[in-house]
N, CA, C and O atoms as a Maestro MAE file, in Angstrom:
{
 s_m_m2io_version
 :::
 2.0.0
}

f_m_ct {
 s_m_title
 :::
 protein
 m_atom[280] {
  # First column is atom index #
  i_m_mmod_type
  r_m_x_coord
  r_m_y_coord
  r_m_z_coord
  i_m_residue_number
  s_m_chain_name
  s_m_pdb_residue_name
  s_m_pdb_atom_name
  i_m_atomic_number
  :::
  1 25 146.955 -10.567 77.643 1 A "MET " " N  " 7
  2 3 147.278 -11.819 78.302 1 A "MET " " CA " 6
  3 2 146.012 -12.409 78.918 1 A "MET " " C  " 6
  4 15 145.144 -11.690 79.412 1 A "MET " " O  " 8
  5 25 145.936 -13.708 78.875 2 A "GLN " " N  " 7
  6 3 144.837 -14.418 79.511 2 A "GLN " " CA " 6
  7 2 145.415 -15.388 80.532 2 A "GLN " " C  " 6
  8 15 146.520 -15.905 80.364 2 A "GLN " " O  " 8
  9 25 144.660 -15.623 81.579 3 A "ASN " " N  " 7
  10 3 145.069 -16.575 82.605 3 A "ASN " " CA " 6
  11 2 144.422 -17.919 82.332 3 A "ASN " " C  " 6
  12 15 143.318 -17.995 81.792 3 A "ASN " " O  " 8
  13 25 145.118 -18.971 82.709 4 A "LEU " " N  " 7
  14 3 144.641 -20.324 82.473 4 A "LEU " " CA " 6
  15 2 145.023 -21.199 83.655 4 A "LEU " " C  " 6
  16 15 146.182 -21.227 84.070 4 A "LEU " " O  " 8
  17 25 144.045 -21.909 84.191 5 A "ASP " " N  " 7
  18 3 144.284 -22.878 85.262 5 A "ASP " " CA " 6
  19 2 144.019 -24.262 84.714 5 A "ASP " " C  " 6
  20 15 142.965 -24.521 84.133 5 A "ASP " " O  " 8
  21 25 144.986 -25.155 84.904 6 A "LEU " " N  " 7
  22 3 144.876 -26.514 84.389 6 A "LEU " " CA " 6
  23 2 145.086 -27.534 85.490 6 A "LEU " " C  " 6
  24 15 145.846 -27.308 86.431 6 A "LEU " " O  " 8
  25 25 144.411 -28.643 85.360 7 A "ARG " " N  " 7
  26 3 144.644 -29.804 86.218 7 A "ARG " " CA " 6
  27 2 145.410 -30.801 85.356 7 A "ARG " " C  " 6
  28 15 145.026 -31.077 84.220 7 A "ARG " " O  " 8
  29 25 146.494 -31.335 85.904 8 A "VAL " " N  " 7
  30 3 147.329 -32.265 85.155 8 A "VAL " " CA " 6
  31 2 147.384 -33.586 85.911 8 A "VAL " " C  " 6
  32 15 148.033 -33.703 86.951 8 A "VAL " " O  " 8
  33 25 146.684 -34.579 85.360 9 A "GLY " " N  " 7
  34 3 146.674 -35.895 85.975 9 A "GLY " " CA " 6
  35 2 147.986 -36.618 85.739 9 A "GLY " " C  " 6
  36 15 148.624 -36.424 84.705 9 A "GLY " " O  " 8
  37 25 148.389 -37.435 86.669 10 A "ALA " " N  " 7
  38 3 149.611 -38.237 86.636 10 A "ALA " " CA " 6
  39 2 150.873 -37.411 86.860 10 A "ALA " " C  " 6
  40 15 151.978 -37.921 86.673 10 A "ALA " " O  " 8
  41 25 150.734 -36.153 87.255 11 A "MET " " N  " 7
  42 3 151.884 -35.330 87.612 11 A "MET " " CA " 6
  43 2 152.020 -35.404 89.130 11 A "MET " " C  " 6
  44 15 151.334 -34.690 89.862 11 A "MET " " O  " 8
  45 25 152.901 -36.265 89.583 12 A "GLU " " N  " 7
  46 3 152.928 -36.572 91.007 12 A "GLU " " CA " 6
  47 2 154.262 -36.317 91.703 12 A "GLU " " C  " 6
  48 15 154.321 -36.316 92.933 12 A "GLU " " O  " 8
  49 25 155.319 -36.103 90.951 13 A "SER " " N  " 7
  50 3 156.639 -35.978 91.580 13 A "SER " " CA " 6
  51 2 157.304 -34.659 91.211 13 A "SER " " C  " 6
  52 15 156.831 -33.929 90.340 13 A "SER " " O  " 8
  53 25 158.413 -34.368 91.890 14 A "LYS " " N  " 7
  54 3 159.191 -33.175 91.561 14 A "LYS " " CA " 6
  55 2 159.751 -33.270 90.146 14 A "LYS " " C  " 6
  56 15 159.884 -32.260 89.456 14 A "LYS " " O  " 8
  57 25 160.072 -34.467 89.725 15 A "ALA " " N  " 7
  58 3 160.576 -34.656 88.360 15 A "ALA " " CA " 6
  59 2 159.503 -34.303 87.335 15 A "ALA " " C  " 6
  60 15 159.807 -33.711 86.300 15 A "ALA " " O  " 8
  61 25 158.253 -34.662 87.614 16 A "ASP " " N  " 7
  62 3 157.146 -34.297 86.731 16 A "ASP " " CA " 6
  63 2 156.995 -32.776 86.645 16 A "ASP " " C  " 6
  64 15 156.805 -32.220 85.564 16 A "ASP " " O  " 8
  65 25 157.082 -32.125 87.782 17 A "VAL " " N  " 7
  66 3 156.982 -30.662 87.825 17 A "VAL " " CA " 6
  67 2 158.095 -30.043 86.984 17 A "VAL " " C  " 6
  68 15 157.853 -29.103 86.227 17 A "VAL " " O  " 8
  69 25 159.300 -30.561 87.114 18 A "ALA " " N  " 7
  70 3 160.439 -30.040 86.351 18 A "ALA " " CA " 6
  71 2 160.248 -30.247 84.849 18 A "ALA " " C  " 6
  72 15 160.583 -29.365 84.059 18 A "ALA " " O  " 8
  73 25 159.715 -31.400 84.447 19 A "LEU " " N  " 7
  74 3 159.470 -31.657 83.029 19 A "LEU " " CA " 6
  75 2 158.494 -30.644 82.445 19 A "LEU " " C  " 6
  76 15 158.696 -30.144 81.339 19 A "LEU " " O  " 8
  77 25 157.450 -30.350 83.183 20 A "ILE " " N  " 7
  78 3 156.440 -29.403 82.687 20 A "ILE " " CA " 6
  79 2 156.992 -27.985 82.664 20 A "ILE " " C  " 6
  80 15 156.723 -27.232 81.728 20 A "ILE " " O  " 8
  81 25 157.757 -27.616 83.679 21 A "ARG " " N  " 7
  82 3 158.382 -26.283 83.666 21 A "ARG " " CA " 6
  83 2 159.278 -26.120 82.438 21 A "ARG " " C  " 6
  84 15 159.246 -25.085 81.773 21 A "ARG " " O  " 8
  85 25 160.069 -27.137 82.145 22 A "THR " " N  " 7
  86 3 160.947 -27.094 80.979 22 A "THR " " CA " 6
  87 2 160.141 -26.951 79.698 22 A "THR " " C  " 6
  88 15 160.512 -26.177 78.816 22 A "THR " " O  " 8
  89 25 159.050 -27.683 79.587 23 A "ALA " " N  " 7
  90 3 158.204 -27.598 78.392 23 A "ALA " " CA " 6
  91 2 157.615 -26.201 78.238 23 A "ALA " " C  " 6
  92 15 157.575 -25.671 77.127 23 A "ALA " " O  " 8
  93 25 157.157 -25.597 79.329 24 A "LEU " " N  " 7
  94 3 156.556 -24.261 79.260 24 A "LEU " " CA " 6
  95 2 157.577 -23.189 78.911 24 A "LEU " " C  " 6
  96 15 157.249 -22.214 78.235 24 A "LEU " " O  " 8
  97 25 158.810 -23.363 79.366 25 A "GLU " " N  " 7
  98 3 159.862 -22.383 79.090 25 A "GLU " " CA " 6
  99 2 160.162 -22.271 77.600 25 A "GLU " " C  " 6
  100 15 160.623 -21.226 77.141 25 A "GLU " " O  " 8
  101 25 159.909 -23.322 76.851 26 A "THR " " N  " 7
  102 3 160.238 -23.319 75.422 26 A "THR " " CA " 6
  103 2 159.119 -22.754 74.560 26 A "THR " " C  " 6
  104 15 159.316 -22.543 73.363 26 A "THR " " O  " 8
  105 25 157.962 -22.506 75.132 27 A "LEU " " N  " 7
  106 3 156.812 -22.047 74.350 27 A "LEU " " CA " 6
  107 2 156.795 -20.533 74.201 27 A "LEU " " C  " 6
  108 15 157.023 -19.812 75.172 27 A "LEU " " O  " 8
  109 25 156.527 -20.043 72.988 28 A "PRO " " N  " 7
  110 3 156.347 -18.598 72.814 28 A "PRO " " CA " 6
  111 2 154.975 -18.189 73.351 28 A "PRO " " C  " 6
  112 15 154.029 -18.976 73.322 28 A "PRO " " O  " 8
  113 25 154.878 -16.969 73.835 29 A "GLY " " N  " 7
  114 3 153.584 -16.450 74.259 29 A "GLY " " CA " 6
  115 2 153.202 -16.764 75.696 29 A "GLY " " C  " 6
  116 15 152.139 -16.345 76.154 29 A "GLY " " O  " 8
  117 25 154.054 -17.497 76.420 30 A "ILE " " N  " 7
  118 3 153.792 -17.765 77.836 30 A "ILE " " CA " 6
  119 2 154.477 -16.663 78.629 30 A "ILE " " C  " 6
  120 15 155.698 -16.516 78.570 30 A "ILE " " O  " 8
  121 25 153.692 -15.887 79.372 31 A "ASP " " N  " 7
  122 3 154.240 -14.753 80.108 31 A "ASP " " CA " 6
  123 2 154.743 -15.167 81.479 31 A "ASP " " C  " 6
  124 15 155.834 -14.767 81.885 31 A "ASP " " O  " 8
  125 25 153.973 -15.952 82.187 32 A "ALA " " N  " 7
  126 3 154.332 -16.389 83.536 32 A "ALA " " CA " 6
  127 2 153.631 -17.711 83.809 32 A "ALA " " C  " 6
  128 15 152.580 -18.001 83.237 32 A "ALA " " O  " 8
  129 25 154.217 -18.497 84.679 33 A "TYR " " N  " 7
  130 3 153.580 -19.768 85.023 33 A "TYR " " CA " 6
  131 2 153.969 -20.196 86.426 33 A "TYR " " C  " 6
  132 15 155.006 -19.796 86.954 33 A "TYR " " O  " 8
  133 25 153.120 -21.015 87.012 34 A "ASP " " N  " 7
  134 3 153.366 -21.622 88.310 34 A "ASP " " CA " 6
  135 2 152.963 -23.086 88.178 34 A "ASP " " C  " 6
  136 15 151.834 -23.396 87.798 34 A "ASP " " O  " 8
  137 25 153.881 -23.969 88.489 35 A "VAL " " N  " 7
  138 3 153.623 -25.393 88.358 35 A "VAL " " CA " 6
  139 2 153.726 -26.031 89.725 35 A "VAL " " C  " 6
  140 15 154.764 -25.948 90.382 35 A "VAL " " O  " 8
  141 25 152.652 -26.667 90.153 36 A "LEU " " N  " 7
  142 3 152.604 -27.408 91.398 36 A "LEU " " CA " 6
  143 2 152.163 -28.819 91.058 36 A "LEU " " C  " 6
  144 15 151.666 -29.054 89.957 36 A "LEU " " O  " 8
  145 25 152.327 -29.747 91.956 37 A "ARG " " N  " 7
  146 3 151.880 -31.113 91.679 37 A "ARG " " CA " 6
  147 2 150.404 -31.120 91.326 37 A "ARG " " C  " 6
  148 15 149.550 -30.730 92.123 37 A "ARG " " O  " 8
  149 25 150.128 -31.570 90.124 38 A "GLY " " N  " 7
  150 3 148.747 -31.706 89.684 38 A "GLY " " CA " 6
  151 2 148.104 -30.450 89.146 38 A "GLY " " C  " 6
  152 15 146.964 -30.502 88.684 38 A "GLY " " O  " 8
  153 25 148.802 -29.301 89.189 39 A "LYS " " N  " 7
  154 3 148.204 -28.045 88.738 39 A "LYS " " CA " 6
  155 2 149.212 -27.199 87.975 39 A "LYS " " C  " 6
  156 15 150.411 -27.219 88.251 39 A "LYS " " O  " 8
  157 25 148.691 -26.461 87.014 40 A "VAL " " N  " 7
  158 3 149.485 -25.459 86.306 40 A "VAL " " CA " 6
  159 2 148.626 -24.210 86.189 40 A "VAL " " C  " 6
  160 15 147.466 -24.282 85.784 40 A "VAL " " O  " 8
  161 25 149.185 -23.087 86.539 41 A "ARG " " N  " 7
  162 3 148.529 -21.792 86.355 41 A "ARG " " CA " 6
  163 2 149.474 -20.954 85.503 41 A "ARG " " C  " 6
  164 15 150.659 -20.833 85.813 41 A "ARG " " O  " 8
  165 25 148.944 -20.377 84.428 42 A "LEU " " N  " 7
  166 3 149.813 -19.588 83.558 42 A "LEU " " CA " 6
  167 2 149.079 -18.424 82.933 42 A "LEU " " C  " 6
  168 15 147.850 -18.390 82.885 42 A "LEU " " O  " 8
  169 25 149.857 -17.471 82.457 43 A "SER " " N  " 7
  170 3 149.367 -16.349 81.669 43 A "SER " " CA " 6
  171 2 149.955 -16.503 80.277 43 A "SER " " C  " 6
  172 15 151.150 -16.752 80.120 43 A "SER " " O  " 8
  173 25 149.103 -16.354 79.267 44 A "TYR " " N  " 7
  174 3 149.566 -16.542 77.901 44 A "TYR " " CA " 6
  175 2 148.918 -15.537 76.966 44 A "TYR " " C  " 6
  176 15 147.880 -14.953 77.277 44 A "TYR " " O  " 8
  177 25 149.547 -15.348 75.819 45 A "ASP " " N  " 7
  178 3 149.029 -14.457 74.788 45 A "ASP " " CA " 6
  179 2 148.342 -15.316 73.727 45 A "ASP " " C  " 6
  180 15 149.023 -16.006 72.969 45 A "ASP " " O  " 8
  181 25 147.011 -15.290 73.655 46 A "PRO " " N  " 7
  182 3 146.295 -16.135 72.699 46 A "PRO " " CA " 6
  183 2 146.570 -15.778 71.238 46 A "PRO " " C  " 6
  184 15 146.253 -16.563 70.344 46 A "PRO " " O  " 8
  185 25 147.149 -14.619 70.985 47 A "LYS " " N  " 7
  186 3 147.525 -14.258 69.617 47 A "LYS " " CA " 6
  187 2 148.819 -14.954 69.199 47 A "LYS " " C  " 6
  188 15 149.107 -15.088 68.010 47 A "LYS " " O  " 8
  189 25 149.588 -15.394 70.185 48 A "THR " " N  " 7
  190 3 150.882 -16.012 69.922 48 A "THR " " CA " 6
  191 2 150.840 -17.525 70.021 48 A "THR " " C  " 6
  192 15 151.530 -18.220 69.275 48 A "THR " " O  " 8
  193 25 150.028 -18.040 70.945 49 A "ILE " " N  " 7
  194 3 149.996 -19.488 71.170 49 A "ILE " " CA " 6
  195 2 148.559 -19.943 71.425 49 A "ILE " " C  " 6
  196 15 147.784 -19.254 72.090 49 A "ILE " " O  " 8
  197 25 148.225 -21.092 70.895 50 A "SER " " N  " 7
  198 3 146.869 -21.630 71.062 50 A "SER " " CA " 6
  199 2 146.783 -22.520 72.306 50 A "SER " " C  " 6
  200 15 147.785 -23.030 72.805 50 A "SER " " O  " 8
  201 25 145.563 -22.682 72.778 51 A "LEU " " N  " 7
  202 3 145.354 -23.612 73.894 51 A "LEU " " CA " 6
  203 2 145.777 -25.019 73.512 51 A "LEU " " C  " 6
  204 15 146.352 -25.745 74.323 51 A "LEU " " O  " 8
  205 25 145.493 -25.397 72.287 52 A "ALA " " N  " 7
  206 3 145.862 -26.743 71.834 52 A "ALA " " CA " 6
  207 2 147.365 -26.967 71.932 52 A "ALA " " C  " 6
  208 15 147.809 -28.045 72.327 52 A "ALA " " O  " 8
  209 25 148.148 -25.959 71.576 53 A "ARG " " N  " 7
  210 3 149.611 -26.112 71.654 53 A "ARG " " CA " 6
  211 2 150.076 -26.198 73.105 53 A "ARG " " C  " 6
  212 15 150.992 -26.960 73.416 53 A "ARG " " O  " 8
  213 25 149.458 -25.429 73.991 54 A "ILE " " N  " 7
  214 3 149.805 -25.497 75.416 54 A "ILE " " CA " 6
  215 2 149.482 -26.881 75.959 54 A "ILE " " C  " 6
  216 15 150.314 -27.504 76.619 54 A "ILE " " O  " 8
  217 25 148.276 -27.361 75.681 55 A "PHE " " N  " 7
  218 3 147.858 -28.691 76.150 55 A "PHE " " CA " 6
  219 2 148.801 -29.760 75.616 55 A "PHE " " C  " 6
  220 15 149.228 -30.640 76.364 55 A "PHE " " O  " 8
  221 25 149.129 -29.690 74.333 56 A "ALA " " N  " 7
  222 3 150.002 -30.695 73.719 56 A "ALA " " CA " 6
  223 2 151.388 -30.671 74.335 56 A "ALA " " C  " 6
  224 15 151.962 -31.729 74.594 56 A "ALA " " O  " 8
  225 25 151.937 -29.489 74.574 57 A "ALA " " N  " 7
  226 3 153.276 -29.390 75.157 57 A "ALA " " CA " 6
  227 2 153.327 -30.013 76.549 57 A "ALA " " C  " 6
  228 15 154.291 -30.697 76.894 57 A "ALA " " O  " 8
  229 25 152.286 -29.777 77.347 58 A "ILE " " N  " 7
  230 3 152.247 -30.359 78.692 58 A "ILE " " CA " 6
  231 2 152.054 -31.868 78.606 58 A "ILE " " C  " 6
  232 15 152.751 -32.623 79.284 58 A "ILE " " O  " 8
  233 25 151.118 -32.308 77.782 59 A "ALA " " N  " 7
  234 3 150.844 -33.744 77.660 59 A "ALA " " CA " 6
  235 2 152.062 -34.507 77.155 59 A "ALA " " C  " 6
  236 15 152.305 -35.637 77.576 59 A "ALA " " O  " 8
  237 25 152.830 -33.892 76.252 60 A "GLU " " N  " 7
  238 3 153.994 -34.552 75.671 60 A "GLU " " CA " 6
  239 2 155.249 -34.439 76.528 60 A "GLU " " C  " 6
  240 15 156.257 -35.080 76.230 60 A "GLU " " O  " 8
  241 25 155.204 -33.635 77.587 61 A "ALA " " N  " 7
  242 3 156.378 -33.450 78.445 61 A "ALA " " CA " 6
  243 2 156.756 -34.736 79.175 61 A "ALA " " C  " 6
  244 15 157.927 -34.956 79.485 61 A "ALA " " O  " 8
  245 25 155.779 -35.572 79.446 62 A "GLY " " N  " 7
  246 3 156.035 -36.828 80.139 62 A "GLY " " CA " 6
  247 2 155.021 -37.854 79.683 62 A "GLY " " C  " 6
  248 15 154.180 -37.571 78.830 62 A "GLY " " O  " 8
  249 25 155.100 -39.021 80.240 63 A "GLU " " N  " 7
  250 3 154.173 -40.078 79.841 63 A "GLU " " CA " 6
  251 2 152.907 -40.033 80.683 63 A "GLU " " C  " 6
  252 15 152.962 -39.993 81.912 63 A "GLU " " O  " 8
  253 25 151.777 -40.041 80.011 64 A "GLY " " N  " 7
  254 3 150.510 -40.200 80.700 64 A "GLY " " CA " 6
  255 2 149.904 -38.974 81.326 64 A "GLY " " C  " 6
  256 15 148.956 -39.099 82.101 64 A "GLY " " O  " 8
  257 25 150.413 -37.773 81.026 65 A "TYR " " N  " 7
  258 3 149.791 -36.578 81.585 65 A "TYR " " CA " 6
  259 2 148.458 -36.329 80.907 65 A "TYR " " C  " 6
  260 15 148.363 -36.299 79.680 65 A "TYR " " O  " 8
  261 25 147.435 -36.153 81.718 66 A "ASP " " N  " 7
  262 3 146.098 -35.847 81.241 66 A "ASP " " CA " 6
  263 2 145.805 -34.411 81.617 66 A "ASP " " C  " 6
  264 15 145.761 -34.088 82.804 66 A "ASP " " O  " 8
  265 25 145.604 -33.539 80.642 67 A "VAL " " N  " 7
  266 3 145.471 -32.109 80.883 67 A "VAL " " CA " 6
  267 2 144.017 -31.687 80.681 67 A "VAL " " C  " 6
  268 15 143.394 -32.035 79.678 67 A "VAL " " O  " 8
  269 25 143.483 -30.929 81.650 68 A "GLU " " N  " 7
  270 3 142.129 -30.405 81.508 68 A "GLU " " CA " 6
  271 2 142.027 -29.040 82.190 68 A "GLU " " C  " 6
  272 15 142.745 -28.748 83.146 68 A "GLU " " O  " 8
  273 25 141.118 -28.217 81.674 69 A "MET " " N  " 7
  274 3 140.888 -26.905 82.271 69 A "MET " " CA " 6
  275 2 140.134 -27.057 83.581 69 A "MET " " C  " 6
  276 15 139.289 -27.938 83.736 69 A "MET " " O  " 8
  277 25 140.455 -26.190 84.507 70 A "VAL " " N  " 7
  278 3 139.778 -26.202 85.809 70 A "VAL " " CA " 6
  279 2 138.649 -25.210 85.773 70 A "VAL " " C  " 6
  280 15 137.937 -25.049 86.764 70 A "VAL " " O  " 8
  :::
 }
 m_bond[279] {
  # First column is bond index #
  i_m_from
  i_m_to
  i_m_order
  :::
  1 1 2 1
  2 2 3 1
  3 3 4 2
  4 3 5 1
  5 5 6 1
  6 6 7 1
  7 7 8 2
  8 7 9 1
  9 9 10 1
  10 10 11 1
  11 11 12 2
  12 11 13 1
  13 13 14 1
  14 14 15 1
  15 15 16 2
  16 15 17 1
  17 17 18 1
  18 18 19 1
  19 19 20 2
  20 19 21 1
  21 21 22 1
  22 22 23 1
  23 23 24 2
  24 23 25 1
  25 25 26 1
  26 26 27 1
  27 27 28 2
  28 27 29 1
  29 29 30 1
  30 30 31 1
  31 31 32 2
  32 31 33 1
  33 33 34 1
  34 34 35 1
  35 35 36 2
  36 35 37 1
  37 37 38 1
  38 38 39 1
  39 39 40 2
  40 39 41 1
  41 41 42 1
  42 42 43 1
  43 43 44 2
  44 43 45 1
  45 45 46 1
  46 46 47 1
  47 47 48 2
  48 47 49 1
  49 49 50 1
  50 50 51 1
  51 51 52 2
  52 51 53 1
  53 53 54 1
  54 54 55 1
  55 55 56 2
  56 55 57 1
  57 57 58 1
  58 58 59 1
  59 59 60 2
  60 59 61 1
  61 61 62 1
  62 62 63 1
  63 63 64 2
  64 63 65 1
  65 65 66 1
  66 66 67 1
  67 67 68 2
  68 67 69 1
  69 69 70 1
  70 70 71 1
  71 71 72 2
  72 71 73 1
  73 73 74 1
  74 74 75 1
  75 75 76 2
  76 75 77 1
  77 77 78 1
  78 78 79 1
  79 79 80 2
  80 79 81 1
  81 81 82 1
  82 82 83 1
  83 83 84 2
  84 83 85 1
  85 85 86 1
  86 86 87 1
  87 87 88 2
  88 87 89 1
  89 89 90 1
  90 90 91 1
  91 91 92 2
  92 91 93 1
  93 93 94 1
  94 94 95 1
  95 95 96 2
  96 95 97 1
  97 97 98 1
  98 98 99 1
  99 99 100 2
  100 99 101 1
  101 101 102 1
  102 102 103 1
  103 103 104 2
  104 103 105 1
  105 105 106 1
  106 106 107 1
  107 107 108 2
  108 107 109 1
  109 109 110 1
  110 110 111 1
  111 111 112 2
  112 111 113 1
  113 113 114 1
  114 114 115 1
  115 115 116 2
  116 115 117 1
  117 117 118 1
  118 118 119 1
  119 119 120 2
  120 119 121 1
  121 121 122 1
  122 122 123 1
  123 123 124 2
  124 123 125 1
  125 125 126 1
  126 126 127 1
  127 127 128 2
  128 127 129 1
  129 129 130 1
  130 130 131 1
  131 131 132 2
  132 131 133 1
  133 133 134 1
  134 134 135 1
  135 135 136 2
  136 135 137 1
  137 137 138 1
  138 138 139 1
  139 139 140 2
  140 139 141 1
  141 141 142 1
  142 142 143 1
  143 143 144 2
  144 143 145 1
  145 145 146 1
  146 146 147 1
  147 147 148 2
  148 147 149 1
  149 149 150 1
  150 150 151 1
  151 151 152 2
  152 151 153 1
  153 153 154 1
  154 154 155 1
  155 155 156 2
  156 155 157 1
  157 157 158 1
  158 158 159 1
  159 159 160 2
  160 159 161 1
  161 161 162 1
  162 162 163 1
  163 163 164 2
  164 163 165 1
  165 165 166 1
  166 166 167 1
  167 167 168 2
  168 167 169 1
  169 169 170 1
  170 170 171 1
  171 171 172 2
  172 171 173 1
  173 173 174 1
  174 174 175 1
  175 175 176 2
  176 175 177 1
  177 177 178 1
  178 178 179 1
  179 179 180 2
  180 179 181 1
  181 181 182 1
  182 182 183 1
  183 183 184 2
  184 183 185 1
  185 185 186 1
  186 186 187 1
  187 187 188 2
  188 187 189 1
  189 189 190 1
  190 190 191 1
  191 191 192 2
  192 191 193 1
  193 193 194 1
  194 194 195 1
  195 195 196 2
  196 195 197 1
  197 197 198 1
  198 198 199 1
  199 199 200 2
  200 199 201 1
  201 201 202 1
  202 202 203 1
  203 203 204 2
  204 203 205 1
  205 205 206 1
  206 206 207 1
  207 207 208 2
  208 207 209 1
  209 209 210 1
  210 210 211 1
  211 211 212 2
  212 211 213 1
  213 213 214 1
  214 214 215 1
  215 215 216 2
  216 215 217 1
  217 217 218 1
  218 218 219 1
  219 219 220 2
  220 219 221 1
  221 221 222 1
  222 222 223 1
  223 223 224 2
  224 223 225 1
  225 225 226 1
  226 226 227 1
  227 227 228 2
  228 227 229 1
  229 229 230 1
  230 230 231 1
  231 231 232 2
  232 231 233 1
  233 233 234 1
  234 234 235 1
  235 235 236 2
  236 235 237 1
  237 237 238 1
  238 238 239 1
  239 239 240 2
  240 239 241 1
  241 241 242 1
  242 242 243 1
  243 243 244 2
  244 243 245 1
  245 245 246 1
  246 246 247 1
  247 247 248 2
  248 247 249 1
  249 249 250 1
  250 250 251 1
  251 251 252 2
  252 251 253 1
  253 253 254 1
  254 254 255 1
  255 255 256 2
  256 255 257 1
  257 257 258 1
  258 258 259 1
  259 259 260 2
  260 259 261 1
  261 261 262 1
  262 262 263 1
  263 263 264 2
  264 263 265 1
  265 265 266 1
  266 266 267 1
  267 267 268 2
  268 267 269 1
  269 269 270 1
  270 270 271 1
  271 271 272 2
  272 271 273 1
  273 273 274 1
  274 274 275 1
  275 275 276 2
  276 275 277 1
  277 277 278 1
  278 278 279 1
  279 279 280 2
  :::
 }
}
């Protein structure tokens, strides 16, 4: 497992947090995650899921999310 810290722009409300949590729950290879306004911290298995897929899932969870590594 690898740890990943992300900054998520335009994630400002509880509804945004819920959208991202829902998106992460559907992904294979995510072991644990913590979603706070503007931040996501997770553990993932790089053999099961790519960073690109994680970034895409978060970005597509809502409109205008800008995802970057911290």
